[in-house]
N, C-alpha and C positions, 0 to 999 in steps of 0.2 A: 494403662490408659488406652482407651479404644481409639481406632483410627478416625472414626467419624467426628468426635468432639475436636480432635487435633486439626482435622481438615477444616472444620467450621471456624476455628479460631484463626487459621491461616487465611481463609477467605475473608474474614473480618479485617485482618491486617491489610490485605490487598485492597479492600474496598476503601479503607481510610487513606491509603496512599493515592488511590485514584482521585480522591477529593482534594488532594493537596497540591496538585500540579496542573498547569494549563499549557504546557509546552511538551510536545510529543517525545523529544529525545530525553529530557529530564524525567518524564513520566516513566518511560521504558527502563531507564537505568535504575530508578528507584524500585520498580516492580521486579526487576531481575533479582535484586537482593532478597526480596520476600519469597519469590518463587524458588530460589536456591535453598532457602530454609525448609521449604515444604516438599520439594521434589528435586533433590540434588542433581546437578548436571556438570559435565566437563567442558562443553562448548555450546555455543548458541548462535543463531542468526534470527533477527527480528526485523522484518521489513514492513513499512507502511505500504498500503496499496491504493491505487486509484479505485474508489468505491464502485465504479461502474465497469471498468475493464478488468479489474482485479489483478492488474500487473504491478509487480513490486517496485518500490522506490524508497528513498531515504533509509538505507540499511543501517542497522546497528548489529555488529557481529564480532565474535571472538571464536574463530575456528582455526584448527591447525593447518588447513590447506589453503590459506590466503594466496600463496604463490600460484595456485591453480584455480583462482577465483572464476575466471571465464569458463573453465571446464565445469566447475561445480554448478554454476548458475545454468549453463546449458543443459547439463544432465538433470538438474532438478526440474526444469520446465518440461523436459521430455519424459519424466517419470509420472506414470498414472497412479501408482500406489500412494495413498494418503496425500494426493495433491490437494492443496488448500481449496481449489476451485470446485472440487468434487466431493469434499467431505460433507456428509449429512449429519454429523455430530460435531460439537466444538473441538473435541480432542480425540486423537487416534494414536496408537502405538505401532511402530513398525513390526516388531516381533509378533504382536497379537494379530495384526492385520494380515500377515503373511503366513501365519501358522508356523512360525520359526523358520520359514523358508525365505530368508531375507534376500536371497539372490533374485527373487521375483521383482525386487525394486532395482530399476536401472541405475539410479545414482548410487545405491549401496554397492551393487555388484561391480560397477565400473570405477568407483572412487572411494567411497566411505570405508569399504572393507579394508583397503590398504592402509587406512589410518587407524584401524582397530576400533571402529565405531561398533558398539555392541547393540545399542537400541536407540531409536529416535522417537521422541514425542512431538507430534505435530499439532498445533493449535491454530484455529482460524477464528478471527474476531469479526463477526458478521451480525448485522441486524437487518431490519426490513428496509433500511435506507441504503445498504450496500455492504461491501466487504472492505474493512478498514485496515487490516494487517494480518500477517501470519507469522507465527513463531515456531522455530524448531529447536529442540533441546537434544543434545547428544550425550550419551554415556559411552566412554571410551575405556577399553581394556580392563574394566572393573569386573566384568562377568555378570554384573547385576543388570537386570532388565527393569523397565518402569513397571510399576505395579498397578493393579486395578484401582487401588485407593488413590494413587498419584494421578491417574487419569481422571478420577472423580474430582480431585482438587482442581486440576486444570480446566475441567468442564465447569466447575463452580465459579471460577474467576472470569470466565469468558464474557458474561454479560456486563459486569461492572467495568471491566477493562475496555470492552468495545465502546461503551457509553463515554468513557473518559477519553479514548482516542478520538472519537468523533467530535467531542467537545474541543479537544486541542486543535483539530483541523478547523473548526468553526472559529476559534480564537484568531486564526491568522487573517481572517477577513476583517477584523476590527483594526488591523494595522493599516497605516496610510500607504497605499500602493503607488509606486512611481514606475514609469516605463523603464525597463532595463536598458542601460547604456550599451549600445552595440554599434559597431561600424561595418559589420559584414555578416555573411551567413554563418550559422552555427551548425556544423555538420561533422559527424564522426564516421569514418569508414571502418567497418569490421570485416574480417574474413568469415567464412561459414563456421569456423571454430571459435569465433568471437575474439580473434586477435586484432589489435588495433593496427590498421593499415595506414591511415592518415587522418588528419583533422584540420579544420580551418583555424586561423589564428585566434578567433574569438572563443573557440571551444574550450581551450584550456582554462580561460578565466571563469567561464560559467561553471565548469566542473569543480573548480577550487571552491566555489561558493556552495554548490550542491553537496559535495562531500569533501570537506576540508582535509587535506593531507597532512602528514606529520612533517615538520621542518621543511626541508627543500625538496622533498620527494614529489614526484608528479602525481596528480590526482588520479584516483581509480574511477573509471567511468562506469560505476556499478549500475546507475540508472539506464545507461545505454545498453549494457549487457542484458538487463532484464527485458527491455522492450524487444531487443533482437532475439533473445531466447524465446520470447512469446511468439515471435514470427515463426521460428522453427517449430514450436509446438503446434501452431495452427496448420502449418504445412504437413506435419506428421499426423494430423488428425487427433492429437491428444486433447486439445482444447479449442474453443471457438471464439474466445474473446479477441478483440482487435489488438494488434501489437502497438499500443500507445499507453501513455500514463501522464497524468497531470501531477506535478510535484511543486511544492512550495519552495521557492528559491530563498527569499528573505524579505522582510519588510512588507508583507502582504502581496508580493509579486508571485504569480503562478506561471510555470512554464509547462509546455506540452512536449513530450518526447514521442517520436514516431519512428518505426522501423519499416524499411522496404528494400526489396532486392533491386540491384541495378545491374545493367548489362544484359545483352540478349545473345551474345555469341556462344556462351557456354551453357550447359544445362542449369536449371534453376538452383539445384542444391549446391552448385559450384560457384554461383554468383556471390559477389560481395554484398554486404548489407550496409545501407546508409541509414544512420540515425540522425534525424533532424531535431533541433531544439529551438522552439520559438515561443513567444509570449502566448499564453492561453487566450483564446478568443473570448469576447464578452459572453457569447452564448454558452461555450463550454464552461467558463468560469461560473456563470449563473446557475447552471445545472449542478455543479459541484457545491456551490453555496447552498442551494435548496436541500441537497442531501445532508450536508454537514449540520444544518440547523434543524433537520427533521421536519421539513415542510411536507404536508400531505400532497397527494397527486394534484388535487385541485388548486392548492396554494402555489405549487410549483408552476402549474399552467398559468395561473394569474400573474405570477411574477414574470414569466416569459413575455406575456402581453405588455406588461409595464415596460420592460426593457425595450420592446419593439416600438414604444412610443404611444401606446393606446391609453386613452383616458377612461374614466369610470364608465361612461355611457357606452363607449365602444366595447370595452371588456364585457359588459353585461350582455351585449348582443352576441359577441364572439363565443361566450361560454353559456349562453341561454340561461342567464341568471337575472334576477332583479338587481337594480343598482344597490339596494339595501343589503342584499346578500354579498355583493362584491365588497362593500364597505366592511361587512363582518369578517370576510376572509382577510382583508387588509389589516384589520385590527389584530387578528390572530398572527399574521406574519410579523407585524411590528413587535408583538409580545415575544415571539420565539426568537427574533433576531436582535432584540434589544435596541430597536431603532424607533424613532418617533415620527418620521415623515418619509415621503416617497423619495425625496432628494437623497437623504442619507442612505436609505435602503438601496437605491440604485447605485450609488457610489461604491458601497461595500460589495454589492453583488457583482458588478461589472469591472470594478477597479478603475473606473474613469470618473 
């Protein structure tokens, strides 16, 4: 039996799974079972991303180096080889990309090699509205590398999975958002090596919701590690996206994580990193809403004017359109977002 028909059937199974789930974690777990059947792997990490900054959040992972998670994330963000932000194809293989010189990859050379990782398949889930996730599959100690056919399968599933992931993010805006209950600032202090230095009392509670830990273990601040690692990548010239990410907390509530250096006495690379966690602003949330629902540039612009309080007449003047055209754009937005009036649209977009 040829590889092409087998891959086609596997892509069809993945596409069916994509249509059966509207929550990102459940979707990813179901998809991993299908991916395992078509392109076996020994370990994986699958992160959703802020579609604009492309910084990872909401991780789903099973890797042997979890005790070294901060180091893994830091090295991953500092590695240019097959970095999800730089891939010009949906799927790429480590051994193929390096011509079997895997030591060209910083994360492989400094960490993955010691765990016997033989090859890594990297997949980015991107469309014209943004980057929604990236997936890495590891093969360990098997001696087997990922094949061209397997890379073809991963490329073939990228489009339907991307659409499904974006739909899952859009689904969160249909939930009733309530302001997160907090009594103080939410800040996590990390060392330059991403070790936790300190945190405010509210931080632990937020982290437990973002990434629920097992039993009585302390939550792993993976979201904070990711934005902090992106800060290091920007400083190293590896990537230019800002060190921030919007992440769905629960119940329609979105939070924004940002990383910045603090202290001026020591050189920058020795300064600690402060990661702040705060409710996503109405403007940032609306921009994410527009991307998740696939609004066109003009529709997104019109929505921003609505959020600012403009009426149809004023929007027409601001966008140099007729009022009739403004109404046509509004009808399209209502259809895409499954809303029927401006009040519901604005409530879902801004969370207010």
